[in-house]
C-alpha positions, 0 to 999 in steps of 0.5 A: 449558466456556466462560469464563464458566462457571470459577470466578475462582480456576482462571483465576487458576491458569491464567493464572499457569501460563501467565505463568511459562511466557513469557520475554521475548526477551532471555532466548528460548534461554538459560534464563536471567534478562537482568540489569537496567539499571544505573540499574535496579539503584542506585534513587534517589528516585522510582525507589526509590518506583517500585521499592517499589510494583513489588515490593508488586505482584509479592508480591501476583501471586504473584511474577510480574511482565510486561515488555512488549518494545518495537518500533521501526516506520518512520513511514508518512505518510499521503496528503492524504485525497482527494487522488486519486480515481477518476473516474467512467466518463462514455462518451458516447451515440455513442461515436468509437472510437480507438487509445490509443499511450500515457498520459505524464505528461511533455510531452516523452514525448508530444510524442516519441510524437506526433510518432513516429505522426504520421510513421507514420501521416500518413493517421490524425488523431493527437491529443494530449489532456491530462486535468486530472483524472489529469494525463496527455497521452494520445496516441491514433491514428485516430478510427473509428465502430466498435470493430471498425475501431479493433481492425483498425487496432491490430493492423496498428500491432502487426503493423508495429512490434511493439516500439513498440505492442504495448501499445496499447489502444481507447479511446473518446471523444466525436465 
């Protein structure tokens, strides 16, 4: 039997039964009803009118009322729409491969990595490239024709300086 097939009176009885079994979070566990706030106990003016309407609604519903619990929620600020989107990958037709040793948001750290790489690998070009799209400085070692050459360089770097270059990766760039 679906909800559409049920007679209206049967649905009302079911809803009334469910509502009578529900208790608010204040009543849960205690088995007795929590007293109303003092302002509700001593009605005055506009409050007495609203309470009279509430009493008439209670009598129409067979003594059932409903209350809504209030939950405090934190306010989440949304970022500006479109503030950062993913840049489409544009691979050059004939790329050069390089070993990228880091991507830094601060100039100070990129210059330190650049200086350290220049001291350790003087025979290779060291490139410190700023990408304005994501505002990162990329420090790269070498410029190789094939990915295999770049990978062998990365493996040699990791073998010689495991703590500094264990997270280095191969990247490509235009020639």
